[in-house]
Phi, psi and omega in degrees: 000329183298318180294318180296319181293318180297325180282348184266027180296141182293158177294147182231175177304323186264020185297333180268359180269169178285163180296337184293331184296311176299323179296317178294322181294313181290331175295316179295319179295320179294322176296319176300315178299319180295319180297316180294330186264336186252342185295127176050042183296329183294340182274354181281130179301149183266178175254101186303328184298306181282331175297322177297319179296319179298316178300315182290320183293336179280358184270337181199159177293327177300310179295323180298313183289318186273002182058052183295139179277323181231155193303331181284351178076018178285328184238151175235152177291170187269014181233153169299162195262010187305306180295320179296326175300317178297321178293322177298315178299322180295315181288333174293325181278323189240004180091158182278094180214170187299317182293317181295325179295328183264350187301316179302320179294315181297316179293323176297319178296322177292314183296330181294334184292304177293333178292318176295322176304311183292325177300310182289321180302322182298335186250315187247000175100173186299314185298315179297320179297316179294318179296320179295316179298319179295319179299318178290324183299325185251004179297116189302318182293329176289321177295315180302312184291321182288346175262007179247147181273057171245183195260351196290330181289322175298320175300316181298319177300318178296322178296315178298320177298319178296318178297318177302318181292324177294318176298317179298321179295317180294321182286324183269341185076014182254119185289341183299329177292326176294319179295321178294325176298320176299320179294318180294320177293328173296323175295319177300322176298323179283000172261310186223023170058225192292339175302325182289345183268001181303320180277003185302311179300322181294318180292324176296317177297320178304314181291318181300318184281321191264334184292144184276354184286162173297161186301318184293328178286325176299317179298317179298315180297317179295323178296317179295318178296323176297323178295319177298316178303315182295315182297312181293320182299320185263005185299313183289316183295326177291318179299319178296318182294330181275351179285160179304136184302326183293337183263353183274126175290160175283124183284119179300137180097333181285159178266350182224009179086354184280138176293330177295317179295321180296318185282313189268342179252296182299311180264007180246262187295328181292335180287346178276347182282182186263003182234139176266179183254138169059214184291338180294339182298313181295318179298317182296315182293318182290331184275330190231358176071190183261159181302133176189164180292339181254013184303319184271358188240349184289158180254005184282212188304309172292123188277025184291331177298313179289322187272340180229311184299333181302332173251333184297315181297317178298321179295319179295318181295309181289331175293326180277341181252291187293317182294321178295317179295323178295317179295321179293321179295326181293339179296336179276359180229056186295338180281346176294120184296344180265354185294320180296320179293322178295316177297318181298315181290324178298313180295317181298316180295321178297316179295315180299314182295313182290323177299313179295318181298313181292313184300313184279348174279330187253342183296143184291308182259123182220128168252148182303327182294337179299335183294348176300342178293342176224015174298324176298325178293322177300308184295316182292318179297318179296310183295315180294317182299312180294316182296314181296316182295317180293321181295327184253003187295327183290322185255354179231110179302326180296322178291320179295320178295319178299318180294317181292316180295313179299317179297318181297313181295311184293322180291321177298320178294321177298319176297318178300315181293314188280348180279356181274093178073026182206155174259014178296338181298334177295317177295315179302314182295319181295314180293322179296320178295319177297319179294319179296320177298319179294321180294314182294329179293340180290340182264013183291331181097336174281124193303323187269355181274122180086142180234126176302325180296315180293316180299314179297318180296318179293324176298315178297322178297317180296322183284339186251005177299309181292312178303318180295318179297322178290322177296320176297324177293322177301316180291315184296321184265007179053043182291152179218154174254013181280109179274163177146167180289131179264125177263116180310129187306317181293318179295320178298313180297317180294319179296315181295318179298317180296315181296319179296325183280333187243002183295325182070224182257019180293149183293319183253138178296320183195161170250143178232159182284335179211168182296329182295325176290325183287328190304310181298323179293319179294315181297327182283313190249339181067032180252151180299137178232134179271113180265124188272329182226148176287176180294336177262020179066015172290129184291132174259332179225123180286164179298321179294321177294321177298321178299316180295319179295320178294318179298324180279356179080014181278341175216132182249333188234149176228132175257122185265307185063217179234041190288343183271001178276170175100171183264168178284176185270341187250169181250336182289162180299322181294316180293322178298323178295315179297318179298318180297316180297318180296319179294323179297318178297319180297314179297321179299315179296316180298319178294324178297317180297317181295325182275340181249015178213178178233143181292146180261134180267117179234134178061030177085003178212162180280132178259199179265019181261133180236141174259124180281148177286141180258166175096205186276085174081171181284000000 
């Protein structure tokens, strides 16, 4: 069946061209994606939190396996280590620098483009595959995330790989590809946890609709694939749990040090609430705004409209028009071996797209990088919709109407977005008018008037003017989605030099009130740092323990900063009480440090660094 299905690819704009033309086109699109993701990568600011983990994990196999946050291995980050392992390998090969830290993400973003092309090409043909790949290559939020040293782009590549395997399983009739898709999605879970499971319902629907097996066998296959997904997803956390308790680091974010609590509570149910933790809360709110139906589409202060909505609205429109019409048309050709796969992928993309749109519109805490969980659905829906409508516009009035309506709506939205403080709307309007003229010429009735290839190309150009300009702006301004506390470079360098010169034989370079303060110091010097409070202000080291460590000479300096300010994470009375108690402990510890130490003068002024008194008491 696989050979018959593969040979049954639908006709495309380039069906009369040589095989070399699609190969050259996808090569050019991949080069474009690489240029946007790799150019001047070293100038993009880093994420100190995860950079500190990469530095620490490269120091020992223990730290490497447990995803240690700081060199002594007392703390671990709140994520499984798959992506961090790739970053460690990169810095081992190219040195600990900004470009090496981001290289795995950038390469993953590049690799996802031809992989999405092949996924779509197998079902909807070359033109749809090329259009989808181009849409992903220039999607601003995908460019932004792949140029940041966070984990989401590697997760996105794994999701596209899982979708490719499900399509391969449906086309070949071989369940082993479905099981492998479950394993790949499990790897994606070990990169970014529950975010990676957003396309799971869509992929299951794809298999149910497209696979040639009887219904009872489909259910069996899906159950087996689900078991594989569960086993792979929990493999690392189970291995950590079975290791000796003395060797397990305390999981950052958890309330009891358990990796299960960190994954299923801190990175699970708490992420559905309306409050973030620590310094990331302000960054998240300022970057993505508050929950609303227009959160992903607005052109105001949160730039999600320009970075995501510029393609998302077009994907929703064409997904609602062209993809539905394509699925309905296939019902008249049930004997076509590819019709079931086309219907399955159309339905799956619609479910994936709508799930992501609703979820990210209403979720309380949102970072722009989270949107990578459905960027492939945005690009594929846009590319397939435009390609199908252009391909059928000459002989099907419904397809021509879908293309004209979708182009009109999406172009008007593009003008709306680009007219805010920019003259890009003139370019958008000009290209859109040219595309509309090409679309309308397809209905003339004279066979040689108008070309579907030209109309489709102009439509894609009109739809991608704004996204491409925004992606170029991301590159030009060295934008990043890496949130976290920023330590002024000069202050960081002066603090680190002083600590290295005066630390003596103490075990810890410095103590900090929270992990965000510790991260830049760890990333810079790779020295052990004693973190006193968790990200939710849960105490990790009591004041009395800090006194004993200072008395023993294991820690000489404490960096305070302003970590005890801010509100708690919860809204209920109980959470407010816990937050108050945690803040009270933090303030108590900070006051103890001030009364039992003296401020250090750096750069001609006093900073937030204190030297604790040594010996028998203060």
